[in-house]
C-alpha positions in Angstrom: 39.4 1.1 26.2 36.1 0.7 24.6 33.9 -2.0 25.5 31.7 -3.6 22.7 28.3 -5.2 23.5 27.3 -7.6 20.9 23.4 -8.5 20.3 23.9 -11.3 22.0 25.1 -10.0 25.1 28.8 -11.0 24.6 31.3 -8.1 25.0 34.7 -7.6 23.3 37.1 -5.0 25.3 39.9 -3.4 22.8 43.0 -1.3 24.1 42.3 2.0 22.0 39.9 3.1 19.7 38.6 1.1 17.2 36.7 1.1 14.0 33.6 -0.7 12.8 35.4 -2.8 10.3 38.2 -4.1 13.2 35.3 -4.7 15.4 33.5 -7.2 12.7 37.1 -8.5 11.9 37.6 -9.5 15.8 34.7 -11.6 15.6 35.2 -13.4 12.4 37.1 -12.7 8.9 34.0 -13.6 7.0 32.0 -11.4 8.5 34.2 -8.4 8.2 33.9 -9.6 4.7 30.1 -9.7 4.5 29.8 -6.3 6.6 27.9 -3.4 4.9 27.6 -1.1 7.8 27.0 -0.7 11.8 24.9 0.8 14.7 26.6 2.2 17.2 24.0 2.8 20.2 21.4 1.8 17.3 22.3 4.7 15.3 23.5 3.4 11.9 27.1 4.4 10.9 30.2 3.5 8.3 32.5 0.4 9.2 35.0 3.4 9.5 33.0 4.9 12.2 35.8 5.3 15.1 34.5 4.2 18.4 36.3 5.6 21.4 34.0 4.4 24.3 31.8 1.5 26.0 28.9 0.9 23.4 26.5 -1.6 22.1 27.4 -2.3 18.6 25.6 -4.5 15.5 27.2 -5.6 12.2 24.8 -5.6 9.4 25.2 -7.8 6.0 23.3 -7.4 2.8 20.9 -10.0 4.0 19.8 -7.6 6.5 16.7 -4.9 6.0 19.5 -2.2 7.0 22.3 -3.7 4.7 19.8 -4.0 1.9 19.2 0.0 1.8 22.4 0.7 2.3 23.6 -1.0 -0.7 20.4 0.7 -2.5 21.8 3.7 -1.5 25.1 3.4 -2.6 23.3 2.6 -6.0 21.3 5.6 -6.1 24.7 7.8 -5.7 26.8 5.9 -8.5 23.6 6.2 -10.5 23.9 10.1 -10.3 27.5 9.7 -10.7 27.3 7.9 -14.1 24.8 10.7 -15.4 27.2 13.2 -14.7 30.1 11.4 -16.1 27.9 10.5 -19.6 26.0 14.2 -19.7 28.4 16.9 -18.3 26.1 20.0 -16.9 23.3 17.8 -15.2 22.9 19.1 -11.9 21.8 16.4 -9.2 19.0 17.0 -7.0 17.8 14.3 -4.2 17.9 10.4 -4.4 16.1 8.7 -2.0 15.7 4.5 -1.1 12.4 3.4 -1.7 10.6 0.1 -1.6 12.7 -2.4 -3.6 14.8 0.5 -4.9 15.4 3.8 -5.4 15.5 6.9 -7.8 17.3 10.1 -8.4 15.7 13.1 -9.9 18.0 15.6 -12.6 17.7 18.6 -14.3 18.6 18.5 -17.8 16.9 19.8 -20.7 17.4 16.8 -22.7 15.0 14.1 -21.8 16.7 10.7 -21.1 15.5 7.9 -23.6 15.8 4.2 -23.0 19.0 4.0 -24.7 20.6 6.6 -22.2 19.6 4.3 -19.5 21.4 1.0 -20.8 24.6 3.6 -21.2 24.3 5.1 -18.0 24.0 1.1 -16.3 27.0 0.2 -18.5 29.0 3.3 -17.0 27.4 2.4 -13.3 29.3 -1.1 -13.6 32.3 0.5 -14.7 32.1 2.4 -11.5 31.7 -0.5 -9.7 34.9 -2.6 -11.7 37.2 0.9 -10.0 36.4 0.0 -6.8 37.0 3.6 -6.1 36.7 4.3 -2.1 34.3 5.8 -0.1 34.6 8.6 2.1 32.9 11.0 4.5 34.0 14.3 5.0 32.3 17.0 7.5 32.1 21.1 5.9 30.6 23.6 7.5 27.2 24.6 6.1 28.6 28.1 4.5 31.5 26.2 2.7 29.1 23.3 1.3 26.6 26.0 -0.2 29.5 27.9 -1.8 31.0 25.0 -3.0 28.0 23.5 -4.6 27.1 27.1 -5.8 30.3 27.2 -7.7 29.8 24.0 -9.1 26.7 25.1 -10.6 24.7 22.9 -8.6 22.0 25.1 -7.6 19.6 22.8 -6.5 22.4 20.8 -4.1 23.1 24.8 -2.7 19.4 25.7 -2.1 18.9 22.1 0.1 22.1 23.0 2.1 20.6 26.6 2.5 17.5 24.8 4.2 20.0 23.7 6.8 20.1 25.8 10.0 22.5 28.2 10.5 25.7 26.7 12.5 25.0 23.2 11.9 27.9 20.8 9.8 26.9 18.7 7.0 27.7 15.3 6.0 29.7 15.3 2.5 30.4 11.5 0.9 33.3 11.1 -1.7 32.9 8.0 -3.8 36.5 9.2 -5.5 35.9 12.4 -6.7 32.6 12.6 -7.1 30.8 13.4 -4.0 27.1 14.6 -2.6 25.5 16.1 0.1 24.4 12.9 2.5 23.6 11.5 5.9 24.5 8.1 4.9 25.7 5.4 5.9 27.6 4.3 3.1 29.5 0.9 1.9 33.4 1.3 2.0 33.7 1.7 -1.9 31.9 1.5 -5.1 33.3 -2.2 -5.8 31.4 -3.1 -2.6 27.8 -2.3 -4.3 27.5 -5.2 -6.7 26.4 -5.1 -10.2 22.6 -6.4 -9.3 20.8 -3.4 -10.3 18.8 -2.5 -13.1 17.4 1.0 -14.1 13.6 0.7 -14.7 12.1 3.9 -16.0 12.2 7.4 -16.0 9.3 9.9 -15.1 8.8 13.7 -14.2 8.7 14.9 -11.1 8.2 18.7 -9.8 11.2 19.8 -7.7 10.4 19.6 -4.0 6.8 18.1 -5.0 5.6 21.8 -6.3 4.0 22.2 -9.3 5.1 26.1 -9.4 8.9 24.6 -9.9 10.6 23.3 -12.6 10.0 19.6 -13.8 12.5 17.4 -13.2 13.8 13.6 -14.6 13.4 10.7 -12.0 15.2 8.0 -12.9 14.5 4.7 -11.0 15.9 1.5 -10.2 16.5 -1.5 -8.1 19.2 -3.2 -6.8 19.6 -6.5 -4.7 22.7 -8.5 -3.0 22.5 -11.1 -5.7 21.8 -11.7 -9.2 19.2 -14.4 -8.2 17.1 -11.7 -5.8 17.3 -9.4 -9.1 16.3 -12.1 -11.3 13.1 -12.8 -9.2 12.5 -9.5 -8.7 12.2 -8.5 -12.4 10.3 -11.4 -12.9 7.7 -9.9 -10.4 7.3 -6.9 -11.8 7.1 -8.4 -15.2 4.3 -10.8 -14.3 3.1 -7.1 -12.1 2.7 -5.5 -15.7 0.3 -8.2 -17.2 -1.7 -8.2 -14.0 -2.0 -4.5 -14.3 -5.7 -3.4 -13.0 -5.7 -0.6 -15.5 -5.1 -2.6 -18.1 -7.1 -5.0 -17.3 -9.7 -3.0 -16.1 -10.0 -1.7 -20.0 -10.0 -5.3 -21.3 -12.8 -6.6 -19.0 -14.8 -3.4 -19.4 -15.0 -2.5 -16.0 -14.0 0.9 -15.5 -12.5 4.4 -17.0 -10.8 7.3 -15.9 -11.1 11.1 -17.6 -9.8 14.3 -17.3 -12.7 16.1 -16.3 -13.1 14.6 -12.4 -9.2 13.1 -11.8 -9.2 10.5 -9.5 -12.4 9.4 -9.6 -14.1 6.5 -11.3 -16.5 5.8 -14.1 -17.7 2.2 -13.2 -19.1 0.9 -16.1 -21.9 -1.9 -15.8 -20.0 -5.0 -15.3 -17.0 -3.2 -13.3 -20.4 -2.1 -10.7 -21.9 -5.2 -10.7 -18.2 -6.2 -8.8 -18.7 -3.3 -6.9 -22.0 -3.8 -5.4 -21.0 -7.5 -5.2 -18.7 -7.1 -2.5 -20.9 -4.0 -1.0 -23.5 -7.1 -0.9 -21.3 -9.9 0.4 -20.0 -7.1 3.3 -23.3 -6.0 4.4 -24.1 -10.0 4.8 -21.4 -10.6 7.0 -21.5 -7.2 8.8 -25.2 -8.2 9.8 -24.6 -11.4 11.0 -21.6 -9.4 13.2 -24.1 -7.0 14.9 -23.6 -3.9 13.1 -26.2 -1.4 12.1 -25.7 0.4 8.9 -26.5 4.0 8.5 -25.6 6.7 6.1 -24.3 10.3 6.6 -24.3 13.4 4.8 -21.3 14.0 2.4 -21.5 17.5 3.3 -20.9 19.0 6.8 -20.1 22.5 8.4 -16.5 23.7 8.7 -17.6 24.0 12.2 -18.1 20.2 12.9 -14.7 19.7 11.3 -12.8 22.2 13.3 -14.3 20.8 16.4 -13.5 17.0 15.4 -10.1 18.6 14.7 -9.5 17.3 11.2 -9.7 20.8 9.8 -6.9 21.6 11.5 -4.8 18.3 10.5 -6.6 17.5 7.1 -7.8 20.8 6.0 -5.3 20.8 3.2 -6.8 17.9 1.5 -10.8 18.7 2.2 -13.0 19.7 -0.8 -14.8 23.0 0.2 -17.5 25.6 -1.1 -18.7 28.8 0.4 -22.3 29.1 0.0 -24.3 32.9 -0.7 -24.9 33.1 3.0 -21.0 32.8 3.6 -21.3 29.3 5.2 -18.4 27.3 4.8 -18.9 23.4 3.9 -16.6 20.4 3.5 -17.1 17.2 1.6 -16.4 14.4 4.0 -12.9 12.7 4.0 -14.0 10.2 6.6 -16.9 9.3 7.9 -16.1 9.3 11.7 -17.6 12.5 12.8 -20.6 11.8 11.3 -21.2 8.5 13.0 -20.7 10.0 16.3 -23.6 12.2 15.6 -25.5 9.3 14.8 -24.5 7.7 18.5 -25.6 11.4 20.0 -29.1 10.7 19.1 -30.8 9.9 22.0 -29.6 8.8 25.4 -27.0 6.0 25.6 -26.7 3.3 28.4 -24.2 1.0 29.1 -26.5 -1.5 28.1 -26.6 -0.2 24.7 -22.9 -0.9 24.4 -21.3 -2.4 22.2 -22.6 -0.4 19.6 -21.8 -1.5 15.8 -22.3 1.2 13.3 -21.2 0.7 9.7 -21.5 2.5 6.5 -20.4 2.2 2.6 -19.5 5.8 2.8 -18.4 8.3 -0.5 -15.5 10.3 0.7 -13.5 12.6 -1.3 -9.8 13.9 -0.3 -7.5 15.6 -2.3 -4.3 13.8 -4.2 -1.6 15.2 -6.0 -2.3 14.6 -9.7 1.5 13.1 -9.8 0.5 10.3 -7.2 -2.9 9.2 -8.6 -2.8 5.8 -9.9 -6.0 4.1 -11.4 -7.9 2.4 -9.0 -4.9 1.9 -5.8 -5.0 5.8 -5.5 -7.8 7.7 -6.0 -9.6 11.4 -5.2 -12.8 10.0 -4.6 -13.7 6.6 -2.8 -16.1 4.5 -0.9 -15.1 3.4 2.5 -16.3 0.2 4.2 -16.1 1.8 7.5 -17.5 1.1 10.8 -17.1 2.9 14.1 -17.5 0.6 17.7 -18.5 2.4 20.8 -18.0 0.5 24.0 -16.6 0.8 27.3 -12.8 0.5 28.2 -13.5 -3.1 29.5 -15.2 -4.2 26.2 -12.3 -3.0 24.4 -10.2 -6.5 24.3 -13.3 -8.7 23.4 -14.3 -6.0 20.6 -10.4 -6.0 19.1 -10.7 -9.8 19.0 -14.0 -10.1 17.4 -13.3 -7.4 14.8 -9.8 -9.1 14.1 -11.2 -12.4 13.6 -14.1 -11.0 11.2 -11.5 -9.5 9.0 -8.7 -12.3 8.7 -12.3 -14.9 7.8 -13.3 -12.0 5.3 -9.7 -12.0 3.5 -9.9 -16.0 3.9 -13.4 -15.9 1.9 -11.4 -13.5 -0.6 -8.7 -15.7 -1.1 -6.1 -14.0 1.2 -4.8 -16.4 3.4 -1.2 -14.8 3.8 -1.7 -11.7 6.2 0.7 -9.9 7.9 -0.6 -7.6 11.0 1.5 -4.4 12.0 0.8 -3.0 15.6 1.7 0.6 16.9 1.7 1.6 20.2 1.5 4.9 21.9 3.7 8.0 20.1 5.0 10.6 22.6 2.7 13.5 21.6 -0.7 11.8 22.2 -4.2 12.4 24.4 -5.9 10.3 26.5 -5.2 8.6 30.1 -2.5 6.4 30.1 -4.6 4.0 32.2 -6.6 4.0 29.3 -4.0 3.3 27.0 -2.4 0.7 28.6 -6.0 -1.2 28.2 -6.2 -0.2 25.1 -2.4 -1.6 23.9 -3.1 -4.6 25.6 -6.2 -5.2 23.7 -4.5 -4.6 20.7 -2.1 -6.8 21.1 -3.9 -9.8 22.8 -6.0 -9.5 19.4 -2.8 -9.6 17.3 -1.1 -12.6 19.3 -4.8 -14.3 19.2 -4.2 -14.6 15.0 -1.5 -16.6 15.5 0.0 -14.2 12.8 3.1 -12.7 11.9 3.3 -9.5 13.0 5.5 -6.3 13.5 5.4 -3.9 16.3 5.6 0.0 15.4 7.2 1.4 18.6 5.7 4.9 18.8 3.9 4.8 15.8 0.3 4.5 16.7 -2.0 7.7 16.1 -2.2 10.5 18.4 -5.5 9.5 19.6 -5.0 5.8 20.3 -2.8 2.7 19.3 -3.8 0.6 15.6 -3.2 -2.3 13.9 -3.0 -2.4 10.0 -3.8 -5.7 7.9 -1.3 -6.6 5.1 -2.2 -8.8 2.6 0.0 -10.7 0.3 -1.0 -11.3 -3.1 -0.3 -14.4 -5.7 3.1 -12.7 -6.8 4.0 -12.0 -3.3 3.1 -8.2 -3.1 2.3 -6.7 0.1 -0.8 -4.5 0.3 -2.0 -2.8 3.3 -5.8 -2.6 3.5 -7.8 -3.0 6.5 -7.2 -1.5 9.8 -8.2 -1.1 13.7 -7.8 1.6 15.6 -8.5 2.5 19.2 -9.9 6.5 19.8 -9.4 8.0 23.1 -10.2 11.1 21.7 -12.8 12.2 19.4 -15.9 11.1 21.0 -15.0 13.4 24.0 -14.1 16.2 21.3 -17.5 15.7 20.1 -19.6 15.4 23.0 -20.6 11.7 23.2 -21.6 10.1 26.3 -23.8 7.1 27.9 -25.1 6.8 31.1 -23.0 4.1 33.1 -24.2 1.4 35.7 -24.0 4.0 38.8 -25.7 6.7 36.9 -22.7 8.7 35.9 -22.3 10.0 32.2 -19.1 8.4 30.7 -17.4 9.1 27.1 -17.6 6.0 25.4 -14.3 4.7 23.7 -14.4 4.7 19.4 -13.0 1.9 17.9 -12.4 3.1 14.2 -12.8 -0.4 11.5 -11.9 -0.7 7.7 -11.9 -3.9 6.6 -11.3 -3.3 2.5 -10.1 0.3 3.5 -11.4 1.6 0.1 -13.4 -0.4 -2.1 -12.1 1.4 -5.7 -8.5 0.2 -4.1 -9.6 -3.2 -2.8 -10.9 -4.0 -6.5 -7.7 -3.0 -8.1 -6.2 -5.4 -5.6 -8.3 -8.4 -6.3 -8.0 -7.9 -9.9 -4.3 -7.9 -10.0 -4.0 -10.7 -7.4 -6.4 -12.8 -9.7 -4.9 -11.4 -13.1 -8.8 -10.8 -13.7 -9.6 -14.3 -13.3 -12.0 -13.7 -10.4 -13.4 -16.6 -8.5 -17.0 -17.6 -10.1 -18.6 -15.9 -6.9 -17.2 -12.5 -7.4 -16.9 -12.1 -11.2 -19.4 -9.4 -12.6 -20.3 -11.3 -15.4 -20.2 -15.5 -14.8 -21.3 -17.2 -17.8 -22.1 -16.1 -21.5 -24.1 -18.5 -23.7 -22.8 -18.9 -27.2 -24.8 -20.5 -29.8 -22.8 -22.0 -32.5 -25.0 -20.4 -35.1 -28.4 -18.8 -35.7 -30.3 -22.0 -35.6 -29.7 -22.5 -32.0 -30.4 -19.1 -31.0 -33.7 -19.6 -29.1 -32.3 -22.6 -27.3 -29.5 -20.2 -25.9 -32.1 -17.8 -25.1 -34.1 -20.6 -23.1 -30.7 -21.6 -21.6 -29.9 -17.9 -20.4 -33.3 -17.5 -19.2 -33.1 -20.3 -16.7 -29.2 -19.5 -15.5 -30.4 -15.8 -14.6 -33.9 -17.2 -12.5 -31.1 -19.3 -10.4 -29.3 -16.4 -9.5 -26.1 -16.6 -12.0 -25.1 -13.5 -13.9 -25.1 -14.4 -17.4 -25.6 -13.2 -21.2 -26.1 -14.7 -23.9 -24.3 -13.8 -27.5 -26.3 -13.5 -30.8 -23.5 -11.3 -32.6 -22.5 -12.6 -36.1 -19.6 -13.5 -35.4 -17.7 -17.0 -35.8 -17.6 -19.4 -32.6 -13.8 -18.9 -32.5 -13.7 -15.0 -32.2 -16.5 -15.4 -29.5 -14.9 -17.6 -27.5 -11.7 -15.3 -27.8 -13.2 -12.2 -27.3 -15.1 -13.4 -24.1 -11.6 -15.2 -23.0 -9.7 -11.9 -23.0 -12.9 -10.4 -20.8 -12.0 -12.8 -18.1 -15.7 -14.5 -18.2 -15.7 -17.6 -15.9 -17.8 -20.0 -18.1 -18.1 -20.1 -21.6 -21.6 -22.0 -22.8 -21.6 -23.5 -25.9 -25.0 -24.8 -27.3 -25.6 -26.2 -30.7 -27.3 -29.5 -32.1 -25.9 -32.0 -29.6 -26.8 -29.9 -26.7 -30.5 -29.1 -28.0 -31.0 -32.7 -28.5 -29.3 -33.8 -24.7 -30.8 -30.7 -23.2 -27.2 -29.7 -22.1 -24.5 -27.3 -22.3 -20.8 -27.7 -23.3 -18.8 -25.7 -20.6 -15.7 -23.8 -21.6 -13.9 -23.1 -18.3 -11.6 -19.9 -18.0 -9.4 -21.4 -15.3 -8.6 -24.9 -17.0 -9.7 -24.1 -21.0 -11.0 -27.5 -20.7 -14.3 -27.9 -22.0 -17.0 -30.7 -20.5 -20.4 -31.4 -21.6 -23.1 -31.2 -18.6 -26.9 -32.0 -18.4 -28.3 -28.4 -18.3 -30.3 -28.9 -14.6 -27.3 -30.6 -13.1 -25.6 -27.2 -14.3 -28.1 -25.1 -12.6 -27.7 -27.1 -9.8 -23.7 -27.0 -9.1 -23.0 -23.5 -10.1 -26.0 -21.9 -8.3 -24.4 -23.5 -5.1 -21.5 -21.6 -5.8 -23.0 -18.4 -5.5 -25.2 -19.5 -2.4 -22.3 -20.8 -0.4 -20.7 -17.2 -0.6 -23.4 -15.6 1.0 -23.3 -18.1 3.9 
């Protein structure tokens, strides 16, 4: 007689063993129709799972994250099913869910085409219409290996061979088609719905190893309603228009080359944008009491071993051996260097908190396939800072950092921010009493922000809890940028200490703090958020002065000089093109202000302003223009 406890604390008792679907039916008929999967004692199961003992049960629908992910998992399966029906001999490998969708990797000699994707989609809809039942079987490991080898599915057999001897494996059937899978899954293919779309094909090495065969990866998205699918596809279409790589070329900001993969070649305008952000951040940090330093990019291997980075990040570090047989590494992070700065000279409790910042260039090896414009690079600049403080100062410093980060994001146009708080993992260093203080300090900072937040239990770093700051952009995408971490480990490993009030030496707590994270990545996010139409004060080139003919070149030059003198970034366009061509060219480059100069403007000592954000024109007396727009720059530095 299993007693089922529901999330609201109510219980239902059944006289005999019962399935998840029967539990849902007992609660309500409408719930049973909407149910996708269940959890039994917090473990996800199929609706057909048989419950024969007391437990807690939760029913999920497509409105829940778990339910929607199940729909996507099933859609990945029927993608593979459709491919093998259409293209016999194609081998399946893996097909996981990802954010907003799924992918499936296939081994096939002929490349999939756009036309093939349409055929596969149509076949998937046929499979949904068949509404074939989905069932689960548990097989012996060796039976599964033999079965898939006999079918010619060598990749699937290889996956099962990696499972330890003696473990049984879970096989899911959709009608006759079947796949190795842990589940859970929906009860039939008809439950998936037809709110899916195959989006693209790309290459992917088997097991992510470039020495293995290149597979074909089909990406797709799947939703619980046509409305949700349409909205997502619209967001994707808008995202493509905002692609920072495309806009970066149009705006002449940067480029990449194969000679230095994952490293940015900044053009003049892009570098101006970079330096504007650095100057803005530097001013904010100086006011907040940070001391800016600069540490070496190359450090001896022994320091990285002592800090623990060699063991954990060694494979992502660029190294070099010198003629004297010493091994050096280009820094992948700034933390050990900042501890070395702290260690110079005796420190007292009176010196704390000590806030050290650096715009430090770091290098981390990323696989070629993972590189993605400015968003995923191998060489980047961190707006890094480390705060050395006492245990009693953790709370106040975390609150100060959180408020600073949120205020800076607001200045840059990001007011929709979500916080993710992660507490102690099972494997960790440090005393539990200090962990208690660190966790409380961070959580207090999160709550004080009054922003939406989630708690990721056990997901903190081994050396301390952390907060991640997630920005939501203009088209609803989330970007994880800033971080705040409490470190109870590194200062001790690198022998940092201060003299406390009682004259004894103590190890400081170290707060790791990044606001943008990577300047390169943040610039990519800014470009896409604003679709290249930056706020006036951020724009690398703020104005272009355009004479309507050679007759007015001298006046245009005079205007340009006065504009530059009040701190506005400006150029004068004297090229031998007509006015409409110049307006089109500079509008494509997303210049905020185009200043037209002709006879009317010369006679009235004015400029005609064409604004990118409104496409409207207005005539303004030159001195009023200088006063009005130079004030916008000054306001941004306050």
